[in-house]
Every structure is written in C-alpha cells, then in structure tokens.
C-alpha positions in Angstrom: -42.5 177.5 98.4 -43.5 174.1 99.8 -41.0 171.5 100.7 -42.4 169.2 98.0 -41.4 171.6 95.3 -37.8 172.1 96.5 -35.2 171.0 93.9 -33.9 167.5 94.4 -30.6 166.1 93.2 -29.5 162.9 94.8 -27.1 160.0 93.8 -29.0 156.8 94.3 -26.2 154.5 93.2 -23.0 154.4 91.0 -22.2 151.0 89.5 -20.2 149.2 86.8 -22.8 148.4 84.2 -20.6 146.6 81.6 -17.0 145.6 81.1 -15.2 143.5 78.6 -11.6 142.8 77.7 -10.3 141.1 74.6 -6.7 140.1 73.7 -7.3 138.5 70.3 -3.7 138.2 69.3 -2.1 136.9 72.6 0.3 135.5 73.3 2.2 136.3 70.0 1.5 140.0 70.1 2.9 140.2 73.7 6.4 139.4 72.3 6.4 142.3 69.9 9.0 145.0 70.7 7.1 147.9 69.0 5.2 150.6 71.0 1.5 150.2 70.6 -0.8 153.0 69.5 -3.7 153.8 71.8 -7.2 154.9 70.7 -9.7 156.1 73.3 -13.4 156.8 72.6 -15.8 158.2 75.2 -19.6 158.6 75.2 -22.2 159.9 77.6 -25.9 158.8 77.6 -28.9 159.5 79.9 -32.1 157.6 80.1 -35.2 157.9 82.3 -35.5 155.0 84.7 -38.6 156.0 86.6 -40.5 159.2 87.4 -37.8 161.7 88.4 -35.1 159.1 88.3 -32.4 158.8 85.6 -29.6 156.6 84.6 -26.6 158.4 83.3 -23.7 156.4 81.9 -20.2 157.2 80.6 -18.6 154.6 78.3 -15.0 154.2 77.3 -13.5 152.1 74.5 -9.7 151.7 74.7 -8.0 149.9 71.9 -4.2 149.4 71.6 -2.7 148.2 68.4 0.7 147.3 67.0 0.4 147.8 63.3 -3.0 146.5 62.3 -3.1 143.9 65.1 -5.0 144.5 68.3 -3.0 144.1 71.5 -6.1 144.6 73.7 -9.6 146.1 73.5 -11.4 147.3 76.6 -15.0 148.4 76.6 -16.4 149.7 79.9 -19.6 151.4 80.9 -20.0 153.1 84.3 -23.5 154.3 85.3 -25.2 156.2 88.0 -28.8 156.4 89.1 -29.8 160.0 90.0 -33.0 161.3 91.5 -33.6 164.7 89.9 -36.9 166.5 90.6 -38.4 170.0 90.5 -35.7 171.5 88.3 -36.5 173.9 85.4 -36.3 172.1 82.1 -33.4 174.3 80.9 -31.3 172.9 83.8 -32.0 169.2 83.1 -29.7 169.0 80.0 -26.7 170.5 81.8 -27.3 168.4 84.9 -27.5 165.1 83.0 -24.8 166.1 80.5 -22.3 167.7 82.8 -22.9 167.2 86.5 -23.8 163.5 86.5 -21.0 162.4 84.1 -18.5 164.3 86.4 -19.7 162.2 89.3 -19.6 158.8 87.4 -16.3 159.4 85.4 -13.8 158.9 88.2 -15.2 155.4 88.8 -14.9 154.6 85.1 -11.3 155.8 85.0 -10.4 153.5 88.0 -12.2 150.5 86.5 -10.6 150.9 83.1 -7.1 151.2 84.6 -7.7 148.2 87.0 -9.1 146.0 84.2 -6.1 146.7 81.9 -3.6 146.2 84.8 -5.2 142.9 85.7 -4.8 141.8 82.1 -1.1 142.1 82.6 -0.5 145.5 80.9 0.6 148.8 82.3 -2.7 150.7 83.2 -4.0 153.2 80.7 -5.1 156.3 82.7 -7.9 158.1 81.1 -7.3 161.9 81.2 -9.6 164.4 82.9 -12.5 165.4 80.8 -14.2 168.8 80.6 -17.8 167.6 80.4 -19.0 171.1 80.1 -17.0 171.7 76.8 -18.1 168.2 75.6 -21.8 169.0 76.3 -21.6 172.4 74.7 -19.9 170.9 71.6 -22.7 168.3 71.4 -25.4 171.0 71.7 -23.7 173.0 68.9 -23.6 169.9 66.7 -27.3 169.2 67.3 -28.3 172.8 66.5 -26.2 172.6 63.3 -28.0 169.4 62.3 -31.4 170.9 62.9 -33.5 171.4 59.8 -33.6 174.9 58.6 -36.6 176.7 57.2 -35.6 178.9 54.2 -38.0 181.6 53.1 -37.8 183.6 50.0 
C-alpha cells in the first residue's frame, strides 16, 4: 500500500465557535432563596469543510430556572477541525460521531464551567458523556424513521 493511501486522522484545531450568556431576570432573581432547576441539552454536528477536512462541533445549552423565571442561560459551541482521509465509509460515521466529539467535549466542559463561574455563579460541571451510546441511539432512531416498504 502506498503512503498516499494510508489512513489519516489529524486534529487541525480545536476552538470555541460560539458562546453566549444571558441573565434576563438579574438582579432580582439573584436574591431568591430557592434552589434553581438545571436543564442541560447537548448536540453533536459534523460538516465537511474542505476535501478530507471536517468540522465537528459539540453544543451545550444550560438553563437554570427558579419557578418559571430564568436565572441564567448559557449556549456554547466548541468545534474542532479534523483531517480524515482514506478511511472506509463505514468508519467515517463513528469517527465523526464518537471519536471527534470525545476530543472536543472536554474543552466545551471547561468553557461552560468558566463562563458560568465568571457570571458570578457556582460552575455547572457537565458530566462525562458516552458518545458511543449517544451515536448508537441516534443511528437507531434514524433507522426507525426510515421509510418502510410493505409488500403484500
């Protein structure tokens, strides 16, 4: 096998693509004595950036509320640029849905905790994620949504 056909997997860059913080009910909500509820949503996406180069991003939305009032809302997207070449097609999905997010996610966790802490709140630490289970669940949902051909 020639060197040009050897599989390539390289991290080109990991970067904070997007971050926002809102405290719409401050300062009044900061005086509340109740414990807030915390809702965390995560998403993974992958897009081609150039031939053999892909951007994989992991997004987190963290919203804390007391009753129906928002204490804070953080939206953060961490991305990575990966060079991926000469891999079999059946390996591309798992690489971009599992391996790349596992590399990007620790940066997202740190940025979310830091942003919340800088806003004057105790940091919210995102828990570890099993990206393989998340990817497999997503694949199962997609196959469940696929149109079915019924013959009689």
